C-alpha positions as CSV (number, residue, x, y, z in Angstrom):
1,F,11.2,-13.1,5.0
2,F,11.6,-13.6,1.3
3,H,13.8,-16.6,1.3
4,P,12.6,-19.0,4.0
5,V,15.4,-20.4,6.2
6,P,15.9,-24.1,5.4
7,S,14.2,-26.4,7.8
8,V,17.4,-28.3,8.5
9,I,18.7,-25.3,10.4
10,N,17.8,-25.3,14.1
11,S,15.1,-22.9,15.3
12,Q,17.5,-20.6,17.1
13,R,19.7,-20.3,14.1
14,S,16.7,-19.6,11.9
15,L,15.6,-16.9,14.3
16,E,19.0,-15.2,14.1
17,L,19.1,-15.4,10.3
18,S,15.7,-13.8,10.1
19,G,16.6,-11.0,12.4
20,V,19.8,-10.3,10.4
21,E,18.0,-10.4,7.1
22,L,15.4,-7.8,8.3
23,Q,18.2,-5.6,9.6
24,H,19.9,-5.7,6.2
25,Q,16.6,-4.8,4.5
26,Y,16.3,-1.7,6.7
27,E,19.9,-0.8,6.2
28,W,19.3,-0.5,2.4
29,W,16.8,2.2,3.0
30,Q,18.7,4.1,5.7
31,P,22.3,2.9,5.9
32,R,23.5,5.5,8.4
33,A,21.1,4.4,11.1
34,R,22.1,2.1,13.9
35,Y,20.0,-1.1,14.1
36,K,19.6,-3.7,16.8
37,H,17.3,-6.8,16.8
38,C,15.7,-8.2,19.9
39,L,14.7,-11.8,19.1
40,D,12.1,-13.6,21.2
41,P,12.6,-10.9,23.9
42,T,11.6,-10.7,27.5
43,A,10.0,-7.6,28.9
44,E,13.4,-6.6,30.4
45,D,15.1,-7.1,27.0
46,V,12.6,-4.7,25.5
47,K,13.1,-2.1,28.2
48,K,16.9,-2.2,27.9
49,L,17.0,-2.0,24.2
50,C,14.4,0.8,23.8
51,S,16.0,2.8,26.6
52,S,19.4,2.4,25.0
53,L,18.1,3.4,21.5
54,R,16.4,6.5,22.9
55,K,19.5,7.5,24.9
56,N,21.7,7.3,21.7
57,A,19.2,8.9,19.4
58,K,18.6,11.9,21.6
59,A,16.1,14.0,19.8
60,E,16.1,11.9,16.6
61,R,13.3,9.6,15.5
62,V,13.6,6.0,16.6
63,L,12.1,3.0,14.8
64,F,10.4,0.2,16.6
65,H,9.4,-2.9,14.5
66,Y,7.2,-5.5,16.1
67,N,7.0,-8.8,14.3
68,G,4.3,-10.6,16.2
69,H,3.8,-13.8,14.2
70,G,2.7,-16.9,16.1
71,V,2.1,-15.1,19.4
72,P,-1.3,-14.3,21.0
73,K,-3.3,-11.4,19.7
74,P,-2.9,-8.0,21.3
75,T,-5.2,-7.4,24.2
76,V,-8.0,-4.8,24.4
77,N,-6.2,-3.3,27.5
78,G,-3.2,-2.2,25.3
79,E,-0.8,-5.1,25.7
80,N,1.4,-7.0,23.3
81,W,3.2,-10.3,24.1
82,V,6.8,-11.2,25.0
83,F,8.4,-14.2,26.7
84,N,9.2,-14.9,30.3
85,K,12.9,-15.5,31.2
86,E,12.5,-19.3,30.9
87,F,10.8,-19.0,27.5
88,T,8.0,-21.2,28.9
89,Q,5.1,-18.8,28.5
90,Y,4.0,-15.5,27.1
91,I,4.0,-12.3,29.3
92,P,1.9,-9.2,28.4
93,L,3.9,-6.0,27.8
94,S,1.9,-2.8,28.1
95,L,2.1,-0.3,25.3
96,Y,2.2,2.4,28.0
97,E,5.6,1.0,29.1
98,V,6.8,0.9,25.5
99,Q,6.0,4.6,25.2
100,T,8.0,5.3,28.3
101,Y,11.0,3.5,27.1
102,M,10.9,4.9,23.5
103,G,10.1,8.5,24.2
104,T,9.5,10.8,21.2
105,P,9.7,11.1,18.3
106,S,9.3,7.5,17.2
107,I,7.9,5.4,14.4
108,Y,6.3,2.0,15.0
109,V,5.7,-0.9,12.6
110,W,3.1,-3.4,13.9
111,D,3.2,-6.6,11.8
112,C,0.7,-8.7,13.8
113,S,-2.9,-9.6,13.8
114,C,-5.2,-6.9,15.2
115,A,-2.6,-4.2,14.5
116,G,-5.3,-1.6,14.3
117,L,-6.1,-2.3,18.0
118,V,-2.5,-1.7,18.9
119,V,-2.4,1.6,17.1
120,Q,-5.7,2.6,18.7
121,N,-4.6,1.8,22.2
122,F,-1.2,3.4,21.7
123,L,-2.7,6.7,20.7
124,Q,-5.2,6.6,23.5
125,F,-2.3,6.1,26.0
126,E,-0.5,9.1,24.4
127,E,-3.6,11.2,24.7
128,D,-4.1,10.2,28.4
129,R,-0.5,11.0,29.2
130,E,-0.7,14.4,27.5
131,V,-3.9,15.3,29.4
132,E,-2.3,14.1,32.7
133,A,0.9,16.2,32.0
134,K,-1.1,19.3,31.3
135,S,-3.2,18.8,34.4
136,D,0.0,18.4,36.5
137,I,1.4,21.6,35.1
138,T,-1.9,23.5,35.7
139,R,-2.0,22.3,39.3
140,S,1.6,23.3,39.8
141,S,0.9,26.7,38.3
142,L,-2.2,27.3,40.3
143,S,-0.2,26.9,43.5
144,S,1.9,29.8,42.4
145,S,0.8,33.4,43.2
146,S,1.5,34.7,39.6
147,N,-1.0,34.2,36.8
148,S,1.8,34.8,34.3
149,S,3.4,31.6,35.5
150,L,0.2,29.7,34.6
151,N,0.3,31.0,31.1
152,N,3.9,30.3,30.6
153,S,3.7,26.8,32.0
154,T,0.7,25.6,30.0
155,T,2.3,26.7,26.8
156,N,5.3,24.6,27.6
157,A,3.3,21.4,28.2
158,P,5.0,18.3,26.6
159,R,3.9,17.3,23.2
160,L,3.5,13.5,23.4
161,R,1.4,12.7,20.3
162,D,4.3,12.8,17.9
163,S,4.4,9.1,17.1
164,I,4.0,7.6,13.6
165,H,2.4,4.1,13.1
166,L,2.1,1.6,10.3
167,G,0.0,-1.5,11.1
168,A,-0.6,-4.6,9.0
169,C,-4.3,-4.9,9.4
170,G,-7.4,-3.6,11.2
171,K,-8.2,-3.9,14.9
172,S,-10.3,-7.1,14.4
173,E,-8.5,-8.6,11.4
174,N,-6.0,-11.5,11.2
175,L,-2.9,-11.5,9.1
176,P,-3.6,-13.0,5.6
177,M,-2.2,-16.4,4.6
178,H,-1.2,-17.0,1.0
179,P,0.5,-20.1,-0.5
180,V,2.9,-18.0,-2.7
181,L,3.3,-14.7,-0.9
182,P,5.6,-14.4,2.2
183,Y,4.1,-15.0,5.7
184,D,5.3,-11.6,6.9
185,L,3.7,-9.9,3.9
186,F,3.4,-6.5,5.4
187,T,7.0,-6.3,6.5
188,S,8.0,-7.5,3.0
189,C,6.0,-4.7,1.4
190,L,7.7,-2.2,3.6
191,T,11.3,-3.4,3.2
192,L,11.4,-5.3,-0.1
193,P,8.7,-3.5,-2.2
194,I,9.9,-4.4,-5.7
195,K,10.3,-8.1,-5.0
196,T,7.0,-8.2,-3.1
197,A,5.2,-6.4,-6.0
198,L,6.7,-8.9,-8.5
199,H,5.6,-11.9,-6.4
200,W,2.1,-10.5,-6.1
201,Y,2.1,-9.8,-9.8
202,V,2.5,-13.6,-10.4
203,T,-0.6,-14.3,-8.3
204,Q,-2.8,-12.0,-10.4
205,K,-4.0,-14.1,-13.3
206,N,-5.2,-11.0,-15.2
207,M,-1.8,-9.4,-15.1
208,C,0.9,-11.9,-16.3
209,Q,-0.6,-12.9,-19.7
210,L,2.3,-11.3,-21.7
211,V,4.7,-14.0,-20.4
212,P,2.9,-17.4,-20.4
213,G,4.1,-19.7,-17.6
214,L,5.7,-16.8,-15.6
215,T,6.9,-18.1,-12.3
216,I,8.5,-16.7,-9.2
217,E,11.7,-18.5,-10.1
218,L,11.9,-16.6,-13.4
219,L,11.3,-13.3,-11.6
220,E,14.1,-14.0,-9.3
221,K,16.4,-13.9,-12.4
222,I,15.5,-10.3,-13.3
223,P,18.9,-8.7,-14.1
224,G,20.4,-5.6,-12.6
225,Q,20.6,-3.8,-9.3
226,I,17.9,-1.7,-7.6
227,N,20.2,1.3,-7.6
228,D,21.3,1.0,-11.2
229,R,18.6,2.8,-13.3
230,R,19.9,1.4,-16.6
231,T,18.9,-2.1,-15.7
232,M,15.5,-3.7,-15.5
233,M,15.4,-4.0,-11.8
234,G,16.8,-0.5,-11.4
235,E,14.2,1.0,-13.7
236,L,11.4,-0.8,-11.9
237,N,12.5,0.7,-8.6
238,W,12.9,4.1,-10.2
239,I,9.4,4.0,-11.6
240,F,8.0,2.7,-8.3
241,T,9.5,5.6,-6.4
242,A,8.1,8.1,-8.9
243,I,4.6,6.6,-8.9
244,T,4.3,6.3,-5.1
245,D,5.7,9.7,-4.5
246,T,3.2,11.1,-7.1
247,I,0.3,9.3,-5.6
248,A,1.1,10.7,-2.1
249,W,1.7,14.2,-3.5
250,N,-1.7,14.2,-5.2
251,V,-3.8,12.8,-2.3
252,L,-2.2,14.4,0.8
253,D,-2.3,18.0,2.0
254,S,1.0,19.8,1.7
255,D,1.8,19.7,5.4
256,L,1.3,16.0,5.8
257,F,3.1,15.2,2.6
258,Q,6.1,17.3,3.8
259,K,6.1,15.5,7.2
260,L,5.9,12.0,5.9
261,F,7.7,12.1,2.5
262,R,10.3,14.9,2.8
263,Q,11.6,15.3,6.3
264,D,13.1,11.8,7.0
265,L,14.6,9.4,4.5
266,L,13.5,6.2,6.3
267,V,10.0,7.5,7.1
268,A,9.5,8.5,3.5
269,S,10.7,5.1,2.2
270,L,8.4,3.3,4.6
271,F,5.3,5.4,3.7
272,R,6.0,5.0,-0.1
273,N,6.2,1.3,0.5
274,Y,3.1,1.4,2.7
275,L,1.1,2.5,-0.4
276,L,2.1,-0.8,-2.0
277,A,1.2,-2.7,1.2
278,E,-2.2,-1.1,1.2
279,R,-2.8,-2.2,-2.4
280,I,-1.6,-5.8,-1.9
281,M,-3.1,-6.4,1.6
282,K,-6.5,-5.1,0.5
283,S,-6.5,-7.5,-2.4
284,L,-6.4,-10.2,0.3
285,D,-9.3,-8.6,2.2
286,V,-7.2,-7.0,4.9
287,T,-6.9,-3.2,5.5
288,P,-3.6,-1.8,6.8
289,V,-3.7,1.2,9.1
290,S,-1.5,4.2,9.6
291,Y,-1.2,7.2,11.9
292,P,-1.3,9.8,10.6
293,T,-4.2,8.3,8.7
294,L,-3.9,8.3,4.9
295,P,-6.8,8.4,2.4
296,P,-7.3,5.1,0.4
297,T,-4.9,4.9,-2.5
298,N,-5.1,1.3,-3.6
299,E,-7.3,2.2,-6.6
300,H,-5.5,5.3,-7.6
301,P,-5.2,5.5,-11.5
302,L,-1.4,5.7,-11.3
303,W,-1.3,2.1,-10.2
304,Q,-2.3,1.2,-13.7
305,S,0.8,2.9,-15.0
306,W,2.8,0.7,-12.6
307,D,1.1,-2.4,-13.9
308,L,1.8,-1.3,-17.5
309,A,5.5,-0.7,-16.6
310,L,5.7,-4.2,-15.1
311,D,4.1,-5.7,-18.2
312,M,6.5,-3.8,-20.5
313,C,9.6,-4.9,-18.5
314,I,8.6,-8.5,-17.7
315,S,7.6,-9.1,-21.3
316,Q,11.2,-8.7,-22.2
317,L,12.4,-11.4,-19.8
318,P,12.4,-14.3,-22.3
319,T,14.7,-12.5,-24.7
320,V,16.9,-10.8,-22.0
321,L,17.5,-14.1,-20.3
322,A,17.7,-16.2,-23.5
323,E,20.7,-18.6,-23.5
324,S,21.1,-18.4,-27.3
325,P,23.1,-15.4,-28.5
326,E,20.8,-15.2,-31.5
327,Q,17.7,-14.8,-29.4
328,Q,19.2,-12.7,-26.6
329,R,18.4,-9.0,-26.5
330,D,19.4,-6.1,-24.2
331,F,16.9,-4.6,-21.9
332,V,15.0,-1.6,-23.4
333,S,13.5,1.1,-21.2
334,C,9.7,0.8,-21.0
335,G,9.3,4.4,-21.8
336,F,7.4,5.4,-18.7
337,F,9.3,8.7,-18.0
338,A,9.2,9.7,-21.7
339,E,5.4,9.3,-21.7
340,Q,5.0,11.3,-18.4
341,I,7.1,14.1,-19.9
342,E,4.9,14.2,-22.9
343,I,1.7,14.3,-20.7
344,F,3.3,17.1,-18.7
345,D,4.0,19.0,-21.9
346,I,0.4,18.6,-23.0
347,W,-0.8,19.8,-19.6
348,L,1.3,23.0,-20.0
349,R,-0.2,23.7,-23.4
350,Y,-3.8,23.3,-22.6
351,N,-4.2,24.0,-18.9
352,I,-2.2,27.2,-18.5
353,N,-5.0,29.0,-16.7
354,T,-6.1,26.2,-14.4
355,Q,-5.7,26.4,-10.6
356,T,-4.9,22.7,-10.2
357,A,-1.4,21.4,-10.1
358,P,-0.2,18.9,-12.7
359,E,-0.3,15.3,-11.5
360,Q,3.0,14.5,-13.2
361,L,5.1,17.1,-11.4
362,P,6.8,14.7,-9.0
363,V,7.6,12.4,-11.9
364,V,9.2,15.2,-13.9
365,L,11.4,16.0,-10.9
366,Q,12.5,12.3,-10.9
367,V,13.4,12.7,-14.6
368,L,16.0,15.2,-13.6
369,L,18.1,12.2,-12.5
370,S,18.3,11.0,-16.1
371,Q,20.8,12.5,-18.5
372,Q,18.7,11.3,-21.4
373,H,15.6,13.4,-20.4
374,R,17.1,16.1,-18.2
375,M,17.2,19.0,-20.7
376,K,13.6,18.4,-21.8
377,A,12.4,18.2,-18.2
378,L,14.3,21.4,-17.3
379,E,12.7,23.2,-20.3
380,L,9.2,22.1,-19.2
381,L,9.8,23.1,-15.6
382,A,11.1,26.5,-16.7
383,R,8.0,27.0,-18.8
């Protein structure tokens, strides 16, 4: 996690603090959900927790986050690792059993080496179960004297392949190691996207030339709250949301976009942040995986707009944080949304007969949240 637990704290306390911190990070994205962490669990612990979550969630989607750092790699037989009761050795836990405990619908985050193998095996188990269920229904129906019962039963076969997956790397890849970035980089991208993006920004020598000597310590002092759009941190979060939403809207078909980015608040947040994870992890020669599979977005042109917004905001840090009143200046918006409105205006003027949708449309919808630009955005949308 982003702020490593001091080494003077004992390992058990460190483990607890890490679990609580991750829970807080998820709660920011979906505060109404109920969260429970299972730290260094046994197979029985996993069974009890997952069964309890499914029972309470009923037909709602359940989140399963597996942080597999420092444990053996997943097996080709579809097993991850947990502890025995004495915590003396690792015990394999079948993904088939996890499916049984979790039920559907569910979303899984696999932050471990060979995560792609986990996703592949999980989906294969789902397919096997679905085929088996349909076969059982067919056999049961064939024993009946009525053909109509066969038709009715097969149409009511259970739909098991309704899981969603986000994995940190490919099926033969190891998690990346970087001296500056957090060890659980994939989780950090998903739950702390702005901080993670800022930390990665520092590691890119071609990006942070506007503020010589820029350090992570300086970035930690960026003023404002993520949910206050008038502040530097809030504006960065607002721009990030608009850009990732727009990238997804432009590269996905409408049904998949609706499923991943419009039906569930937490799923939408995770997939927006997954686009950042793909960009950052690929820069470290690791390719995250997802199901449903998304097309590559790490080189989408809108990421350049994000880099420019970072440049424009961070270049103000020296004056915003200046100790001297004479040198100190208030934060000034980087102008991202004003520029996107102007681009949308130009599109309306010169592409009136085109069959393609304007790339900026999701950004203009975000602008409706701003009193400053709302009237202009409404006029353009009406036109």
